Backbone bond lengths (Angstrom), bond angles and torsions (degrees), N, CA, C in turn:
res aa  C-N    CA-C-N  psi(-1)  N-CA   C-N-CA  omega(-1)  CA-C   N-CA-C  phi
1 X - - - 1.444 - - 1.507 109.28 -
2 X 1.356 116.85 169.19 1.437 120.70 178.72 1.516 111.47 -61.72
3 X 1.360 116.29 -37.84 1.476 119.06 -178.50 1.541 108.23 -66.39
4 X 1.299 118.95 -39.90 1.472 122.27 -177.87 1.509 109.47 -69.34
5 X 1.338 118.85 -40.55 1.468 123.43 179.77 1.535 109.52 -60.28
6 X 1.300 116.38 -41.94 1.467 120.35 -174.54 1.497 113.71 -80.91
7 X 1.355 115.47 -45.64 1.461 121.56 -174.56 1.530 115.65 -101.68
8 X 1.319 115.93 -1.99 1.465 120.81 -178.23 1.519 111.24 53.38
9 X 1.353 116.97 -123.12 1.446 121.88 -173.61 1.563 110.18 -63.91
10 X 1.333 118.25 -34.50 1.417 121.27 177.30 1.513 112.68 -66.28
11 X 1.358 114.09 -32.86 1.455 121.49 176.39 1.535 110.88 -62.04
12 X 1.304 116.97 -41.72 1.488 121.99 178.77 1.519 110.32 -62.51
13 X 1.344 114.34 -43.79 1.482 118.96 176.88 1.508 111.20 -62.11
14 X 1.336 117.79 -40.83 1.454 122.71 179.71 1.575 110.06 -60.86
15 X 1.311 115.27 -45.73 1.464 120.74 179.66 1.554 111.06 -63.49
16 X 1.311 117.58 -38.56 1.431 121.01 176.96 1.552 112.17 -66.61
17 X 1.347 116.23 -35.79 1.420 119.87 176.38 1.553 112.22 -68.35
18 X 1.330 115.44 -38.57 1.495 121.41 175.03 1.519 109.58 -59.92
19 X 1.355 116.64 -47.95 1.443 121.92 -178.25 1.507 111.11 -60.95
20 X 1.342 116.73 -43.45 1.465 121.33 -178.58 1.572 108.93 -65.78
21 X 1.318 115.34 -37.27 1.459 118.76 -179.92 1.551 110.30 -66.46
22 X 1.313 116.05 -42.84 1.483 120.10 179.94 1.535 111.76 -64.09
23 X 1.348 117.40 -44.44 1.456 119.32 -178.48 1.515 111.62 -71.13
24 X 1.297 116.87 -15.31 1.455 118.82 -179.78 1.525 113.79 -90.55
25 X 1.329 116.21 0.31 1.502 118.38 -179.77 1.516 107.77 -86.87
26 X 1.399 115.90 117.20 1.470 118.06 -179.98 1.527 112.11 -60.81
27 X 1.311 116.21 137.59 1.456 119.85 177.26 1.506 115.09 81.95
28 X 1.380 118.68 1.03 1.447 119.57 177.89 1.475 113.61 -69.56
29 X 1.317 117.34 126.50 1.456 120.42 178.17 1.524 106.87 -136.64
30 X 1.318 115.55 142.56 1.491 119.20 -178.54 1.510 111.06 171.37
31 X 1.312 116.92 -162.32 1.453 122.56 -177.00 1.528 109.27 -140.52
32 X 1.303 113.58 149.75 1.476 121.80 176.87 1.521 108.57 -119.04
33 X 1.303 116.59 127.70 1.479 122.38 -178.65 1.553 110.88 -120.39
34 X 1.330 115.12 133.87 1.441 120.66 173.84 1.464 109.73 -85.54
35 X 1.361 117.69 123.74 1.419 120.18 -176.58 1.532 112.87 -95.21
36 X 1.317 115.78 -9.87 1.466 119.04 -178.48 1.477 110.77 138.49
37 X 1.345 118.26 132.06 1.469 118.33 -178.60 1.512 111.71 64.02
38 X 1.325 116.88 -126.34 1.428 123.24 174.97 1.481 115.36 -101.62
39 X 1.374 115.59 21.50 1.490 120.13 -176.14 1.524 108.09 -96.53
40 X 1.339 117.90 126.83 1.479 123.55 -177.58 1.559 108.03 -130.68
41 X 1.295 115.04 148.10 1.457 122.89 173.36 1.557 108.14 -124.74
42 X 1.371 113.55 130.61 1.428 118.31 178.50 1.512 109.31 -112.94
43 X 1.323 116.11 125.99 1.483 123.93 179.26 1.475 109.26 -114.66
44 X 1.348 117.17 116.20 1.512 120.10 179.77 1.534 109.58 -107.05
45 X 1.273 113.87 152.06 1.509 118.85 178.55 1.524 109.69 -69.76
46 X 1.295 117.77 145.71 1.497 121.38 -172.75 1.477 115.25 -57.03
47 X 1.364 119.85 -26.00 1.467 122.01 -176.18 1.532 112.04 -60.59
48 X 1.352 117.59 -26.13 1.454 119.00 -178.06 1.527 110.43 -64.47
49 X 1.354 117.37 -28.01 1.450 120.07 177.61 1.487 113.59 -83.91
50 X 1.322 118.77 -1.04 1.424 121.81 179.80 1.494 117.72 79.95
51 X 1.301 113.54 178.91 1.473 119.07 179.73 1.524 105.94 -124.17
52 X 1.341 117.35 -140.19 1.433 120.26 179.17 1.533 109.06 -79.63
53 X 1.340 118.40 132.05 1.437 122.90 -179.84 1.538 110.21 -65.24
54 X 1.340 116.03 129.13 1.443 119.84 -178.78 1.533 109.71 -147.63
55 X 1.340 115.75 160.75 1.489 121.83 178.74 1.521 108.76 -92.79
56 X 1.328 116.41 118.68 1.469 119.70 -171.20 1.550 110.20 -125.27
57 X 1.348 112.84 154.20 1.480 119.95 171.45 1.569 106.88 -155.35
58 X 1.328 115.62 163.18 1.435 122.65 177.54 1.487 108.04 -110.13
59 X 1.325 115.87 133.58 1.552 118.31 -172.27 1.523 111.04 -149.74
60 X 1.328 112.02 166.15 1.446 123.24 166.71 1.519 104.96 -101.44
61 X 1.321 117.82 117.74 1.475 120.69 177.69 1.526 110.64 -79.00
62 X 1.272 116.14 141.34 1.494 119.18 -177.73 1.524 109.47 -68.72
63 X 1.338 115.96 134.21 1.433 122.34 179.14 1.533 108.28 -125.44
64 X 1.331 116.41 157.54 1.455 120.50 175.90 1.544 110.21 -64.35
65 X 1.339 117.02 145.10 1.466 127.12 8.71 1.559 114.72 -87.26
66 X 1.359 116.81 -5.79 1.438 118.66 -178.37 1.545 113.00 -64.42
67 X 1.316 115.43 -38.90 1.493 120.08 -178.88 1.510 108.35 -65.21
68 X 1.315 118.45 -45.31 1.460 123.29 -179.19 1.529 110.82 -61.70
69 X 1.291 115.65 -44.36 1.518 121.53 -179.67 1.543 109.71 -64.78
70 X 1.310 116.73 -40.53 1.494 118.49 -178.46 1.497 110.40 -67.42
71 X 1.337 117.26 -38.72 1.471 120.96 177.46 1.520 111.12 -62.59
72 X 1.363 114.48 -44.77 1.499 118.85 179.29 1.519 108.97 -60.48
73 X 1.369 116.87 -43.35 1.445 122.19 -177.98 1.518 109.12 -59.48
74 X 1.314 118.78 -46.04 1.447 123.16 -177.20 1.541 108.29 -63.84
75 X 1.317 118.45 -43.70 1.456 120.08 179.06 1.522 111.97 -62.04
76 X 1.333 116.19 -38.04 1.482 120.36 177.71 1.534 111.51 -64.80
77 X 1.337 115.30 -38.33 1.482 119.40 176.18 1.505 111.97 -63.19
78 X 1.347 116.54 -40.30 1.480 120.16 177.12 1.496 109.67 -59.47
79 X 1.333 115.68 -45.93 1.460 118.50 -177.58 1.521 114.12 -61.57
80 X 1.360 112.48 -28.40 1.481 119.07 178.59 1.537 114.23 -84.09
81 X 1.315 116.58 1.98 1.437 122.42 176.41 1.499 117.61 98.82
82 X 1.350 115.19 6.95 1.500 118.54 -179.35 1.557 106.17 -75.73
83 X 1.312 117.58 130.03 1.466 121.30 179.75 1.528 106.99 -117.48
84 X 1.356 113.84 159.07 1.447 120.15 -179.80 1.518 110.78 155.02
85 X 1.305 116.51 -175.88 1.467 122.44 176.36 1.531 107.65 -96.49
86 X 1.326 114.08 96.74 1.478 119.10 -176.90 1.543 111.17 -80.13
87 X 1.332 113.34 143.90 1.506 120.04 -178.33 1.541 107.41 -68.50
88 X 1.346 112.05 137.51 1.512 117.87 173.79 1.511 109.01 -66.38
89 X 1.309 117.95 144.65 1.461 121.92 179.83 1.509 115.53 -49.60
90 X 1.335 116.34 -43.70 1.480 120.63 -177.19 1.565 112.21 -77.17
91 X 1.352 115.96 -6.20 1.473 119.58 176.78 1.492 113.00 -98.79
92 X 1.320 118.75 -5.54 1.478 121.61 -179.24 1.533 109.83 -64.31
93 X 1.336 115.99 129.73 1.467 119.51 -174.32 1.529 108.48 -162.37
94 X 1.345 114.55 167.28 1.447 123.67 169.94 1.531 107.80 -118.39
95 X 1.318 115.39 116.32 1.486 119.21 -178.55 1.533 110.75 -74.18
96 X 1.302 114.96 127.56 1.488 121.18 174.50 1.506 112.44 -93.76
97 X 1.346 115.00 -36.97 1.435 121.60 178.41 1.483 110.29 -156.92
98 X 1.328 118.97 133.70 1.464 122.22 176.99 1.497 110.20 -102.04
99 X 1.298 118.77 120.17 1.397 125.69 -177.28 1.510 112.74 -87.96
100 X 1.312 115.57 -42.93 1.441 122.46 -179.72 1.520 109.66 88.17
101 X 1.361 115.93 -157.92 1.456 121.39 -176.75 1.510 110.55 -73.40
102 X 1.359 116.74 125.36 1.450 119.19 179.68 1.549 107.74 -159.33
103 X 1.319 115.20 152.80 1.442 121.09 177.44 1.522 111.89 -101.59
104 X 1.362 115.44 1.24 1.477 118.22 -172.66 1.558 110.76 -105.39
105 X 1.283 113.92 67.23 1.496 120.42 178.29 1.515 111.53 -68.12
106 X 1.319 118.50 -37.94 1.464 121.49 179.74 1.529 111.91 -66.93
107 X 1.306 116.53 -37.83 1.429 119.56 174.37 1.492 112.55 -65.49
108 X 1.367 117.00 -40.42 1.442 119.49 177.54 1.525 109.95 -64.91
109 X 1.318 117.90 -41.68 1.487 122.59 177.17 1.489 110.10 -56.70
110 X 1.306 118.65 -46.20 1.500 120.58 -178.53 1.492 110.35 -63.98
111 X 1.344 118.11 -34.43 1.441 121.16 -179.57 1.515 109.54 -69.25
112 X 1.323 119.45 -36.58 1.465 121.17 178.34 1.526 109.48 -71.66
113 X 1.326 118.05 -32.76 1.482 119.48 174.86 1.513 112.03 -59.12
114 X 1.318 117.37 -31.23 1.459 121.88 -176.16 1.507 113.45 -79.17
115 X 1.360 117.44 -11.58 1.521 118.87 -177.78 1.496 107.15 -70.06
116 X 1.367 115.19 139.21 1.425 123.02 178.22 1.542 110.94 -116.64
117 X 1.304 116.69 116.62 1.454 121.87 178.20 1.494 109.81 -165.98
118 X 1.328 117.09 149.52 1.420 122.93 179.74 1.527 109.01 -100.49
119 X 1.308 119.64 169.58 1.486 124.02 179.17 1.535 109.36 -68.18
120 X 1.352 114.80 154.63 1.451 118.05 179.86 1.599 108.09 -157.63
121 X 1.314 114.89 169.75 1.450 117.72 -178.76 1.549 108.81 -103.91
122 X 1.346 115.16 138.08 1.469 121.27 179.10 1.475 107.63 -119.98
123 X 1.359 117.51 140.73 1.449 120.33 -178.62 1.528 110.36 -125.57
124 X 1.364 113.24 134.63 1.490 116.51 -177.89 1.520 110.41 -74.67
125 X 1.323 114.62 160.09 1.485 123.54 177.96 1.509 108.78 -120.83
126 X 1.318 117.96 -141.66 1.482 121.23 -176.02 1.540 108.07 -85.17
127 X 1.382 111.27 156.19 1.424 120.03 173.12 1.520 107.26 -87.44
128 X 1.330 117.14 152.72 1.488 119.76 -178.79 1.524 108.76 -152.23
129 X 1.321 114.35 177.59 1.481 122.62 -179.91 1.537 108.08 -125.50
130 X 1.362 110.95 143.14 1.471 119.72 168.86 1.506 105.40 -130.33
131 X 1.349 117.40 102.36 1.463 121.46 -172.29 1.504 108.71 65.95
132 X 1.332 116.84 -121.73 1.477 120.59 179.32 1.537 110.76 -104.37
133 X 1.288 116.50 18.04 1.470 120.68 176.43 1.535 111.59 -102.26
134 X 1.320 114.57 130.24 1.504 119.75 178.34 1.529 105.65 -104.39
135 X 1.363 114.73 130.69 1.467 117.57 -176.80 1.533 107.33 -138.05
136 X 1.353 113.93 162.03 1.447 121.72 175.19 1.531 108.91 -111.28
137 X 1.352 115.73 128.32 1.427 119.98 -178.86 1.519 111.49 -90.44
138 X 1.350 116.27 176.41 1.440 123.48 179.46 1.504 112.79 -137.65
139 X 1.314 114.57 146.98 1.491 118.17 177.87 1.516 110.02 -63.79
140 X 1.297 114.06 149.21 1.475 120.17 -179.75 1.500 112.45 -56.27
141 X 1.332 116.37 127.49 1.467 122.93 -178.23 1.511 109.70 -133.07
142 X 1.330 116.54 117.50 1.439 121.44 174.00 1.534 111.57 -60.43
143 X 1.299 115.44 -41.45 1.490 121.12 -178.67 1.544 109.44 -61.07
144 X 1.329 115.72 -44.94 1.448 119.61 -178.82 1.548 110.73 -65.76
145 X 1.307 117.28 -44.73 1.496 120.00 179.13 1.486 111.43 -61.43
146 X 1.327 117.64 -41.18 1.488 121.42 177.93 1.527 111.31 -65.47
147 X 1.329 114.27 -39.03 1.492 116.24 178.46 1.491 110.70 -65.33
148 X 1.327 118.41 -44.89 1.494 120.84 179.33 1.540 109.46 -60.50
149 X 1.340 116.68 -43.55 1.415 120.35 -179.47 1.548 112.42 -63.51
150 X 1.332 114.97 -38.63 1.423 121.06 178.19 1.550 112.19 -63.76
151 X 1.306 114.93 -43.95 1.484 122.84 179.78 1.513 108.01 -60.40
152 X 1.321 117.73 -50.65 1.445 122.24 -176.18 1.538 110.52 -64.24
153 X 1.342 116.58 -38.10 1.448 120.03 179.24 1.532 112.52 -63.44
154 X 1.323 116.45 -43.28 1.465 119.88 -179.53 1.522 111.34 -69.21
155 X 1.331 117.55 -37.86 1.436 120.84 178.00 1.544 111.08 -64.81
156 X 1.296 114.68 -41.02 1.483 120.55 178.63 1.509 111.88 -62.92
157 X 1.360 115.69 -43.38 1.478 120.48 176.66 1.511 111.07 -63.38
158 X 1.336 117.90 -29.69 1.480 121.04 179.05 1.512 112.71 -80.61
159 X 1.335 117.98 -1.01 1.458 122.42 174.52 1.524 115.41 99.56
160 X 1.336 116.91 10.13 1.452 118.84 177.02 1.524 111.89 -85.31
161 X 1.330 115.77 139.99 1.500 119.85 177.14 1.499 110.69 -95.83
162 X 1.338 116.80 114.51 1.460 120.77 -177.21 1.544 109.97 -109.47
163 X 1.319 115.71 161.52 1.497 118.14 176.95 1.519 109.55 -74.23
164 X 1.313 117.05 163.06 1.460 122.03 -176.51 1.543 112.26 -102.34
165 X 1.303 118.49 14.14 1.438 119.45 -178.85 1.547 110.08 -69.95
166 X 1.320 116.89 140.98 1.466 121.03 178.36 1.495 110.78 -59.61
167 X 1.358 116.66 141.97 1.452 120.04 178.00 1.480 112.60 -70.56
168 X 1.321 119.44 129.40 1.444 124.81 174.27 1.502 109.09 -134.81
169 X 1.326 117.37 109.76 1.457 122.43 -173.97 1.519 109.35 -64.46
170 X 1.276 117.68 128.85 1.437 123.31 172.35 1.535 110.94 -160.84
171 X 1.342 114.96 161.72 1.417 120.35 178.90 1.513 108.80 -127.46
172 X 1.315 117.42 119.79 1.476 120.25 -176.53 1.493 108.06 -73.99
173 X 1.365 116.69 124.39 1.426 121.67 178.54 1.528 113.45 -98.86
174 X 1.338 116.84 -29.92 1.500 119.64 -179.24 1.505 108.05 -164.74
175 X 1.349 112.64 153.27 1.493 121.58 175.93 1.518 108.02 -121.56
176 X 1.320 114.16 161.10 1.483 121.21 -177.51 1.535 112.09 51.48
177 X 1.274 114.41 47.41 1.436 123.41 -174.73 1.523 112.39 -78.76
178 X 1.316 117.10 138.82 1.461 122.50 173.37 1.534 105.95 -128.44
179 X 1.362 112.93 121.15 1.463 119.04 -177.07 1.544 108.64 -105.83
180 X 1.343 116.16 140.33 1.437 121.66 171.51 1.516 108.12 -70.93
181 X 1.312 116.30 168.29 1.468 120.63 179.88 1.535 110.14 -58.56
182 X 1.327 116.23 143.12 1.438 121.06 -179.79 1.493 112.81 119.06
183 X 1.305 116.93 170.14 1.424 123.43 -177.75 1.558 110.94 -77.77
184 X 1.340 112.28 156.16 1.471 118.78 179.03 1.572 109.21 -72.28
185 X 1.291 115.25 132.50 1.463 119.49 177.30 1.496 112.28 -62.05
186 X 1.378 116.68 135.59 1.464 120.60 -179.39 1.514 110.49 -82.57
187 X 1.336 116.18 147.55 1.409 121.99 175.53 1.540 107.94 -109.45
188 X 1.304 117.36 124.98 1.491 119.59 -179.10 1.553 108.66 -58.95
189 X 1.347 117.77 145.96 1.416 120.96 178.74 1.531 113.36 -63.75
190 X 1.324 114.96 139.90 1.458 121.23 -178.06 1.532 108.45 -135.72
191 X 1.327 113.53 144.00 1.481 116.62 179.34 1.529 110.61 -101.33
192 X 1.329 113.01 157.15 1.496 119.60 176.54 1.518 106.75 -141.39
193 X 1.318 114.82 136.07 1.482 121.79 175.32 1.525 107.39 -82.12
194 X 1.305 117.55 118.66 1.421 122.56 177.72 1.487 108.84 -90.16
195 X 1.382 117.42 112.85 1.435 120.75 -175.14 1.572 113.41 -119.93
196 X 1.348 115.38 -12.07 1.460 117.84 -177.18 1.476 110.62 -156.37
197 X 1.327 117.56 158.81 1.441 124.40 174.25 1.537 105.63 -121.32
198 X 1.362 115.55 154.02 1.436 118.69 -173.70 1.519 111.83 -131.98
199 X 1.272 116.39 136.36 1.504 121.67 166.61 1.503 106.64 -85.88
200 X 1.336 115.92 119.28 1.470 121.49 -172.37 1.503 112.00 -113.61
201 X 1.318 114.44 149.77 1.449 122.61 171.39 1.506 109.84 -110.11
202 X 1.301 117.36 134.55 1.473 123.63 178.08 1.476 110.33 -109.96
203 X 1.290 119.28 129.61 1.447 123.98 174.99 1.545 110.46 -148.52
204 X 1.314 114.34 150.58 1.457 119.79 -178.45 1.530 109.30 -91.58
205 X 1.369 113.02 123.34 1.449 119.18 178.09 1.523 110.73 -106.30
206 X 1.323 117.46 -172.47 1.428 121.61 -179.00 1.532 114.05 -62.82
207 X 1.353 113.71 -26.91 1.501 117.57 -177.06 1.548 109.69 -114.76
208 X 1.272 116.17 28.35 1.494 118.10 177.36 1.545 113.12 109.98
209 X 1.305 115.02 -166.60 1.466 118.60 -175.28 1.534 110.46 -70.82
210 X 1.328 113.77 142.04 1.428 122.67 175.85 1.535 109.75 -121.84
211 X 1.326 118.39 124.96 1.455 121.87 178.47 1.521 107.87 -107.95
212 X 1.341 114.55 124.80 1.469 120.89 -177.46 1.551 110.91 -122.19
213 X 1.328 117.48 129.07 1.466 119.15 178.90 1.575 109.32 -69.42
214 X 1.306 115.98 130.59 1.485 121.57 173.84 1.504 109.54 -97.18
215 X 1.351 116.53 -29.90 1.489 118.88 179.23 1.524 105.94 -160.46
216 X 1.405 113.35 141.38 1.439 121.34 179.10 1.535 106.90 -121.80
217 X 1.374 112.93 133.37 1.467 118.30 176.19 1.510 109.89 -119.88
218 X 1.322 114.68 121.43 1.489 119.02 177.89 1.524 110.28 -76.05
219 X 1.303 113.81 139.58 1.451 122.31 177.91 1.570 108.96 -88.61
220 X 1.278 116.20 120.42 1.503 118.47 -179.38 1.517 111.55 -155.27
């Protein structure tokens, strides 16, 4: 090769380092062709170069009756004088894994396809606050914990770098919350049938954040 001709032994080492770097890229697929002598051509599939950069996460989207109950709860809080930026009904979700900014949506989709889990029932618990964020908690669920662990494992194998914070299921109801004097109103426990997980895209629109499903995987 040209590198070997110019750098001799150092050129061979350089080529070996390039080969090691290419084989170490998660999700790299392609073909290598020998053109003659020491001449090679490497053709990789377009996905390795990514697509449009977007903010992504994997989540359980709220479904009725949980979604309906959460909306009613937020409306009741507003009537009691609680102010803040309340989550839009269609944006209610439980985050399983936050990917962040990435151009590799197809790679993330394939990772979600590899997740193995069946449907299960999830039940809400008490609402709470963390700073000025109002959230809804959920009763401990081994199925949910295993699902979140499986999602994170597949994304990590696909080359995504995730945070190491322990998974704690919650649904954000409002941000920048201001409560009047008194205790937080309790929301009666509600169950939701978990039947699918979604790869979501987050983008800011004219009226706030918009969450759009990029891929849905049924649990079966």
